[in-house]
N, C-alpha and C positions, 0 to 999 in steps of 0.2 A: 798811747797805752796808759793805760794808769798803773802803776806800782803799788803792790800791797805788801807791808810787811807782815810778817808770821814769827813772834817772837815764840821761842823753844828753850827756853834756855834755859824751864823748868823741865824739860824734857830731860830724865835720867836714864837711859836703856839697859830693859831687861828690870826695873824698877820700878816704873809707876802703869805696872800692869794694861788692865784697856783701855786706859787715855790714850797708850803708844800705839796703839794698832787702830786707832778710832782716826788721830791726829794725821797721823801718814799717813795710812790709805784712802783718806779724804785728799791728801796734798797730791797723791800720787793718778788721783782719778780727776785733780783737777789739770794736773797736767797732761795727761792723755787726752780729756779733751778740749785743752790748747784753746781755750779764750781770745781773740782777736785783741779785744779791746783792754787786755790785763796782762800781767806778770807778778810772778809772787817772789819776793826776795826774805830769805827766811834769815835770822839772825840764833843762834848755836853753840853749844859746845862742841870741842873737834868729836867727846867722841861718840858723839848723833853720827856724826862722817863714818867714823868707825866703827861703828855693829851695821850701819843704813849708807854703804857707800851708791848703790843709787840715789840715794835723794841727793848729793852732791852733782851726782852727772845730770839728775833731770831740773834742779836750781842755781841760782847764784845764794850761793852761801857764806855768810858776813859771819866768821869765828871771832868767838869771844875772847879774849887774853886769858891764859891759868886763872884763876881766881881762888881763895882759898877754898878750902874742902867742905863739904856739906850744905845742905839747907840753907845758912849763913849765906858762907859768900855764893850762891847762888840769887840770895834776894838780894845781896850790894850789887851784884851785877845786873840786874835785872834795875835799880833805882838807882844807877849810874851811868854805865855803859851804855846801854841799852838805851836809854833816854837824849846820849850823845850823839852815837851811831843812826839812830832811827829818824833825826830830826829832820830828813829831807823829802822822807815819806808821809804823805797826806795821813793813810790808815792803815794800824798794826792790828791785825786781828793776833788776840792776846789766847790763845789755845788752851795755858792751863789756868785757866779759872778764877782768875786777878789781874788788878789792872794794875801795876807798877804806881808808886803815886808818884815819880821825878819824871815818868810820859808828859809831852806834850801834845801827842796826835790824838788823833778823831779815832776810834776805837769799835773793835767786832771782838765782844768779846765768849767763850766757847764753858757754857759749865755743865759737866754730865751727869750732875747730880748735887741735892744740896745738902746731903748726909749730914754735911759740919753744922747745916741749924734746928735739921729733922732729928737729928742722934745725936746732940754734940755729945754725951757719956761714953759714944766709941771715941774719942779720942785726947788726947794729954790736954794740961791744963796748957802749957803755950802755943800750940797746933787753936785749940778751940779759942781763943781766945783771941790768936792773929787771927784765925779765918771767920770769924765773927763780928769783927770789922771790917775786914779786908773784901770778904763777896760781895755786902751790901753797898759801899763803895763803891765798889767794880759794877755794879748793877746799873747804878742809877747815871756814873759816867760812859757807862757803854753806848752808843747810837746804835747797838741790834748786840742780840743775846744768843748766840748758837746752844741748842737744846739737841739731845739724841731723840727725845721722845713726848708724848702728849703729857705723862706723867710730870716730867719735871716741868715743862711748860707751867702745867698745873698750878706741882709746887711754888715758882715762882711767884705768881700771881696770887697765891692766898700769903704766904711769907712775908713778902717783899712787895706786892702790890702790882707788880710789873707789871704793862696791858699788855694788849694781844698783838699791837699789829708793831714792837718792841723783842718781837721775839720769834724767829726759825727754826724750826722744825727739822733739823739733819740730822738722818737716823743711822745707826751703821747699817755696813754693806756688809755681802760674804760674798768671795767667789764659788760657781759652781760645785760643788761636791766631785772628786774623779771618780768615772765609773770604775766599780771593779769586779770582781770576776764572784758569781753572784755564789758560787758552790765554795769557796773558798769565804766567801761572807759568813755564810751559814756555818759548816764546820769550828770557826771558832768559834759563833756561837752558843756548838752545842756545845764546848768544851765544859759549862754549868753556868747558869741565869747570874747575871754579873747587874749588878745598876751601879753608875756612876756617878760621880758630884765632884765636880773641880772648879774649886775655890779654896782662897787662902782662908785660915781660921779665922776669920770676926765674928764677933756677938750677933750681927745681923744677920750671919749665913746661918744657924742656926743646924748646928753641924749637928748637936743634941738631939735633936726634935728627928733627924735623921737616925740616928744610932738608937733612939728609942721605936723609932718604928721599923726597923729592921729588925731589931729584934724579934717582935711579933712575925713578921717574915719569914725567919733565920728560922723558928719554930717546927713552922710549919713547914717551912721547905728548905730543908735543913744544906742541901745543893746550892744554895743561894749563895752569891759572895757581893760584897760591900768593896770598893776603893773609892777614894778619897785623894783629891790630887790636889797641889799646889803649896806656895810654901809656906814658912811657920807664922803663924801668928799668936793672935796673946790669947783664944783658947785653945792652943796646942794640946798643954798640959793636961788641959781637965778635961779633953776628946780623947786620951790616951788613957785616961784615971776611968774615964765612963766606959770605953773599949773593953778594960778590967774587967769593970766592976758587971757588966752585964755577959760575964762568959765569950767574948766572940772575937778574942785575938783571930786562932784561926780565918775566921770569913772573912776581915775586917784590913784592908791592905791602904796602907799610905806609904808612899813613893815620894812627895813630895815633891818641888818645882821639878815637872821634865819639858823636859825637849819636844816641840812641837810634835815633832810626825811619831814619840812616842803614844801622847795625848793621841791624835788623831787612831791612832793604831788600838789603843783603849775606849775611843768613840764606837769605832765601827764591832769592837766583841759583845759590846755593852750591850744590855737586856732592854733597858732603860737608861737618860738621862734623870736623874730626880733635882731637881731647884727650887729647896724650901726655903730658900732667902726670903726675908719678911720687908728689904729696900734695896730694889734694883733701879739703877738711874735710864737703864733698857735692859739688859740679859743677855748676853751674846753666846752665855755656854747656852744658852735652848734655843738661838739662835742658829746654834752648831749643830746641835741635836738635827735641830727639822732639815737643816740643809742633809746632811748625809742619813738622812731617812729613819732616823734614831725615835724609837719610843719618848715621848719626852711628861713628865712628871712637871708640877711649877706650880709653887703657890701664887694664891690672889693677893699680892699686894707688891705695890711699885709698880711697876712700867709692865710686870711679867705677863698680866691677861692681854695688856694692850697687843705687844709681841705675838705670843702664841696662838690670839684670834682661838679657835675652837680645832685645832691640828695637832692637842695635848689636854693629858687632863689636870684640867687646877682643882686645888685644894685648900683649904682655910688655912692661913700661917698659923703655927704654935698650935698644930693638932695633930699628932702622930698618930693618931688611930686612925685620923682620915689616910695618913699619908701613907699607913700601911695597909689600908684598904686597896688604894691608885695602886702602889706596887705589886700585891699580890693579882689585882687582874690585870695587868701587863703580861703576866708571864700566859698567859690564856696567848697563844700562835693568833689565832685570829682579832681578837682588841688588840693587837702587836701588828700584825699588820696593815691593821687599818690605822693606826695612829703614825704609822710608818709613812703611809700615803699623803696623810692629810697635812705632814710636816712638809715631805719636800715641797707641797702645791701651797701652800705658805710660805715656806724659805724664798720662793722666788719673785715675791715682791721686792725683796731685800737685798738691790746692790748697792756695786759704788758707784756704777757711774751715775744712778738714779742721786744717788746722793753729793756725786763733786757739783751735778746739774743744781742741787739745790744750795750748794752754802755760794759758786757763781753767783745766783741770783742774790743773796744773803752779802754779798760784799759790792752784790751794784748797788742794791736798795740803800746799805753805807753811805758809798760816793754819791747818791743823789741829795 
């Protein structure tokens, strides 16, 4: 049996967003599949076990000693402690997007997207320079690179000339939606038409386009609402200003980062989920909407068309007029019901067992 190390020192629970769910769900899937020829040994901070105690029950976890706070401390630990403790492991999976320069093992590298290279203006100077150096170096050194979508695989080829044989696509999965009483769902949606966008206020998420589109929808349908969830980001103040300028205050709600249960409740109440983002390595909110049978509107950008297929309305990015027309169209019950049915069917293509099997296959290829 071959032991594979997994570097999770980068994983700050509750902070790193979709990469946390992606990585831990994949590892759980590998555990549940239980390949007879492989076992995983995780290298992580103690805070990971505090937030996800089941990980410690499923795997052997080597916990890092107390390190200096912040990213500097994490990077220092990766370049020193990890290199020493993982020395006996032949292959290490670096799931955080870079391979520390101090490690001597053969490596598998996870990259969820290449936004630091595609949109460097979205990052501060220090982080932009750091990732601008480390990502190309890490990709060159890795035996295999794991990505969640064909879009990210394509960008690896276009930006860094990575050949197809070095890349493995391991998509996000999703648990089948829990059924709820149809009458309850209908009553919730009957309160008023509501559009939902769960995303941190980063520039590429295009919140301002959505607000401009919603202004037109709200003018025609004054009972409509818009809910913007997600933690604060670089554009939060500008979004608040735009809401005031468009006089949409009573119709737009920004609850910030909310517990998972509350977010799912909003999904179920939503008339539609709108994802106008112009850059996604995968697009988990789109998959969650489809899985729950919620009508979906998404931008024709990044990986979104690949994930959504024909199960949602695809509109050009940076086009508030097209977005407004799509939002208005899903207020028609017949259109909404059709998109709901398509979404549920599409979501069945994505499951964590299949993703776990794809990761196991990547590990075996890397070992060979």
